[in-house]
N, C-alpha and C positions, 0 to 999 in steps of 0.2 A: 504493500500500500504506500510505502514511502513516508509514513508518519510515525511509525512505532519506534520508541527509544531503543537504543542499542543495549538493552539489558533483557535477555530472553530466557536465561536458564531457569529461573524460578517458575516461569509459566508452564514450560513443558514438563517439569518435574512432578506435577500432581496427577498425571494420568494413571488411572487404575489404583489409586492409593486407598488405604483404609480397608482393604479386603472387600470392596464393593463390586468386584467384577461379576458380570452375569453373562448369560448366553449372548453371543455376538450379535445375532440378528435382532434380539430383543433390545440390546443396547442401542442399536442404530434405528430402531423403529420410530422414535419420536420425529426424526427427520423425514421419514416416509409419511408419517401422519401429517406433518406440516405441508409437504408437497401435495399430498392427496387432497387435503382440505382446501388448500388455496387454488390449485389447478383444476380439480374436478368441479368445485363450486363455481369457479369462473367460467368453465366450459358449459356447465348446465345453465348458467345465467346468460351465456354468450356475451359476457361483458367483463373484461379484466379490471375495469375501473370500479366495479360495484362491490367487490369483496375486499374488505379491509385486511391488509396483511397483518395488522396487529391482532385481529380476531383469530386468524389462522395460527399465529404463533402462540396465542393464549391457550387455544385448544391443545396444541402439541406440547406446550409446557406443562399443562395440567396432566396430560397423559404420561409425560416423562416422570413427573412426581409420583403418580399412582403406580407405575410399573417398576420403579426403582426399589432397591432393598434398603432397609434401615428404618429408623423411626421417622415420624413426620418432621421432627426438629432437625434431625441429621440431613434429611433430603433437602429441606428448605435451606439449610446452611450451605450445602454444596451448590444449590441453584443460585443463592445469593452471592457466593464467592465468584461465580462466573459473571453474574450481572454487574457486580461491582469491581471487576478486574480492572487494573490500572489502564490497560489498553482500551477497554470499553469506556471508561471514564474520560480518557483522553479524546476518544472519538466524540463523546457527548459534548465536551468543551468545544471541539471544532464545529459541531453542528450548531451550538448556541451562537458562537461568534460568526459563523458563516451566515446564519439567519439574520443576525443583526446587521452585518455588513451588506448583505444583498438587499435588505429592505431600505436601509439608509442611503445606499448608493443609487437605488432607483428613485428615491424621494428627491434627490438633488438633480436628477435628470442625466446622470452619468451613463446609464444604459442606452438611452436614446442617442446621446452624443456619440458613443462608441459604435452603435449600430449604424448611424448616419455616415460616420467616417469609413467604416468597413464597406458599406454598399457603394460609397463613392470611389474608393480606391481599387477594389477588386473588380475585374471584368466579369460580366454576367456568367459566362460558362466556366469560370474558374472559382466561383464563389465557394462551392462545396470543397473542392480540392484545397483551396487556400485556407479555409478554416481547419481542415484536417491537418495540413502541414504545420499551421501555427500551433495547433494543439500538440503535435509531435515534438516540435522544437521546444516549446515551453516546458513540457513534461520531462523531456530529456535534460534540460538545463537545471530544473529545480528538483528533479528526482521524486516527485510525488504526483500520483494520479489525482488524489483528492484535491490538492492545491490547484491543479490545472482545471479541474471541474468547477471549483468554486469561482475561479477567475473568468472562465469562458462560457459556461452554460447560460448565465443570464443574458449574455450578448447573443449567443446562438438562438435562444428563445425569442429575443427581441427581433432578430433578423427574420425568424420564422413568421412572426406576427406581421411584419411589413411586406414580406414577399409572398405570403400565402402558402409557403412550404410547411409540411407537417412539423410541429414542434418536437415530437418524438424522434423524427428523422434527423433534425438539426442537432438535437441533444446527443444522439448516438454518434454523430461525426466527432464531436468534442470528446466524448467518453472513449471512443476507439483510439483516437490519437493520444489520449492521456495514458493509455496502457502501453503505448510504444515506448515512452520514456520510463515508465515504471519498470519495464522489463530490461531496458538497456542502460539507463543512467548509472554512472559510477557512484553517485551518492544516494541511490535508491536503497531502501532497507532490504528489498528482495535480492539485489545484487550483493550487498554486504553479507546477508545470511547465506546465500548460495555459495559464495566463494570461501567464506570462513568454514562452513561445514565440510567442504570438499578440499580445503587447504590448497587453493590455487590462486593465482594472481588475477586481479580484476581485469587487466588488459587482455589476458589470455581467454578468459570467459567471454569478454566482449567480442573478440575475433570470431569465436564460434557463434555467438548469439546474433551478431549482425549479419552473418551469412544466412541465417534463418529468417530474421525479422525484416531485413531490408527488402528482399523480394516480395514479402507479403505487403509491406507498406507501399511499394511501387505499384503493385497490382491494384490495391485499393485506391491509390491516388488516381490511376488511370480510369478506374471505374467511376470515380466521382467526377472526373472531367467529362466522361461520356454522358453520365446522368445529367450533368449540368449544362449540356449543349443547348437544350431548349429553354433554359431558365432566362427569364426577363426580370431585371431588377428595376423597380420604379425609380424614375429620376429624382435625384436629391437636390432640392432647391433651397432648403433651409440652411442658414449659416450654422457652422459647427461651433458649439460653446467649448472652446479648447480647455478652459479651466476645469470643466466637468470631466475631462479625461484623466486628470491627475490621479484620482484614487486607483484606477486600474493600472496605470503606468507604474505607480508607486508600489502597488502590491506585487506586480510581476518583477519589478526591479529588485525589491527586497528579497523575494523568493530566490531570484537568480543569484543574489549575493550570499545565499546560504542561511538566511534567518529562519528560525523555527516558524512553522505555519501559524501557530497560536499567536505569536508576537506580530506576525505579518497582518493577520486579520484584525487584531486589536488596534494597530496603528492605522489600518485602513478605515476603521470605524471613526477614529479620532479625526482623520483627514476629511471624512464625509461631514463631520460636525462642523469643522472650521469652514469648509466651502459652503455648507448649507446656511450657516449663520451669516457669512459674508455676503452671499448672493440673495439672502432673504427667502430661501426655499422653506425654511422652518426656523422656529425659535427653540429655546431649551425644552419646552414641553413637547413640541412637535418631534424633536430628536428622540426623546424618551419614548414617545408613542410609536415612532417608526421602529425603534429597536425592539420594543415589546411585541409589535406585530410580527417582526421577522423571527424572533425567538419562539413565539407561539406557533408559527407555521412549521417549526421543526419538532413540535411535540410528538407527532406520530413516529418520526424517525428515531427520536430518543427512546420511546417506549419499545419500538421494534429492536433497537440495538441492545437494550437491557434484557428483554425476553430471549432474544437469540443467544446472547452471551450466557445466560443461565442455562438454557436448554442444551446448548452445545457443551457446556462444562459437565453436565450430567452424562452426556454421551461419552465424553472422554473418561470421566471417573468410572463409569460402568464398564469400561473396556472396549468401547466401540472402535477406537483407533487401533488398539492392539489386535482386534479381530480382523480388521482390514489388512494390517501389515502381515499377520501370519498367513492369511488366506492367499495373498498375492505372491508371497515368496516361496511357496511350496513347490511349484513346478516350473521354475525358471530353466530354460534351455538356450544356451548360446547368447551371443552379445545382443542380438536384436531383442530376444526375450527379456534379457536383463534390463535393457534401456526402456523397453515398453513397461516393464514392471515398475521401474522408478517413476515413469510418467504417470502410471495409474495410481501409484502410492500417493504422490504429492497432489494429484487431482482430487482423489477421494478425501484426503486429509483436508484439502481446501474446502470441499463441499461441507465437511463436518465442522469446520472452524470458522468459515466465512472470513478468513484472514490469510492472505497469501504468504506473508512473512512468517506467521506462526506455523503454517503448513510446511514450509521449507525447514524450519527449525525442528519440527516434529519428526520429519522423515529423513533429515539430513544425515544422521549417523548411520541409519540402515542403508541409505543410498551409497554412502562411502564404503560400507562393508561389501555391498553387491559389486561396486566398482572394482575393488581389490580382488574379489573372488573370481570375477569373470574377465579381468584384464581390460576394463573399459578405460577410456581417457577421462580423467577427473575434470578436465575443462569442459568436456561435452556433458558430463553428468551435471555440473553446476548450471550449464545452460538449459538442460532439460528441466531441472528443478524450477528454475526461474521462469522459463517460458510457459510451461504447463500450468504453474500456479497462477501466473498473470492471466492466462487465457481463461481459466475457470473462474477466477475472481471477477472477470469482466462480464460473465454471462449468468451469474447467479443473481436472482432478483432481490435477495436479502443481503448482498454484499454492501459494504459501506459506500462504495463508489456509485452503485446503482441507486441506492436510497438517497444519497446526496443529490445526484443528477435529477432524479425524479422529483424530489422536493423543490429544488430550485426552478425546475421547468414547469412544475405543476401538472405532470403527466404520470401515468402508471409505469412502474419499473419494467413490467413485462412488455409494454408498448415500445420501450427503448430497445430492449434486448434483440428483438427481431431485425433491427437495423444495424446491429453491431458488426459490420463487415470485417473490420480489422481483427478483432479477437478470433473470429472464425477462420480467417485467412492465416493468421499466426498459428493457430492450432493445427491446421492442415499442413502447413509448411514444416512444423515441428514433427508431426507424425511421419511425413515423407522423409525427413532427415534421418529418422530412425530406420525406416524400411529400406531406403535407398542408400544408406550409409554415407551421408554427407553432413558437413564438410569432410572430404575424404581424409585430410590430414589428421583429423581428430576422431576418426571412426575406426 
């Protein structure tokens, strides 16, 4: 995700502790219940906007508590430890600040100014490709998909409103590009986790990774150029309020300088206040009201994050991750099988944790053992861990990035996922890299 502090060991150490392990399929069943309740209900209603994801997580969480072993107090304690985990709380801080920033920046007219400038600068047919490449560049530079989504999704949603393009489609362009950098950046947590667990240099992992990710990005860019061929951007006649661009420029510049995303958003909110007061967009009370509105709009995401954290902690504690690991490592044959096993391990761990960094940490040690046993190249193993975790993180509706993007754009997470061309292309290229043994030097 690119936002988790570099202190991982205590998080992974609690799996299966306290003698609570149970049947593997039963341990994993809360996740199945969540997916069944959310997806089946949405399909029956023929409307993915109608079923609240919070309700689906509540049903699955109650089921997890009922099926787990131990006293009610013990089970609630495990659930609460997951819901109150430091990574969950950090994400909630980001949701709160992002909501306040997005609401105040809109109140001063910064979104409209940025949208107007973008539509004026980019040629009609290069609109989609330009936004995708901008998202790729920013995420690569700042190393966080969440930070990129916070900065660009409101702009993409604004462009959608002015051009008549679907908001979910425009949001997906930004989200896809955000995972390009999350996967490749030298300062991304996923890169740090993958290279540390496999004990290889970041530059070596990058060489393998870019051979997989770059072709996927080029294909998707070409697709956006083709899709945008018939796009017509309405003429921009209004003058651009350049002062209103300062918050976005400042947020991106501070992120590029390596500042923590929480500090970046806090300073962005302060900049919005100064500009809003100076230009008469709002007074002190108006600023507080705008912040409150933005924070309130993140309420559902905060609840989902806590419920998901608690439920997934119960899955881990009950032995769900151990079950996946033991099941996938029983019948490995040859290098292809070993690499496919590592890809499946980190993917399933990501589905069960909704956090690509934690998924890499969880499976990293086992991936290293498989690498040594079957003579794999540790640089490619690191790339597989990072690439497949980022791909899965990009397409699960309860991942932080999709929740954030959906909240900022005001659309359903599932409506975004179907347009995420880059994560799908990345997954396909990574799968082919295993089957066809490329890059050859590292295979």
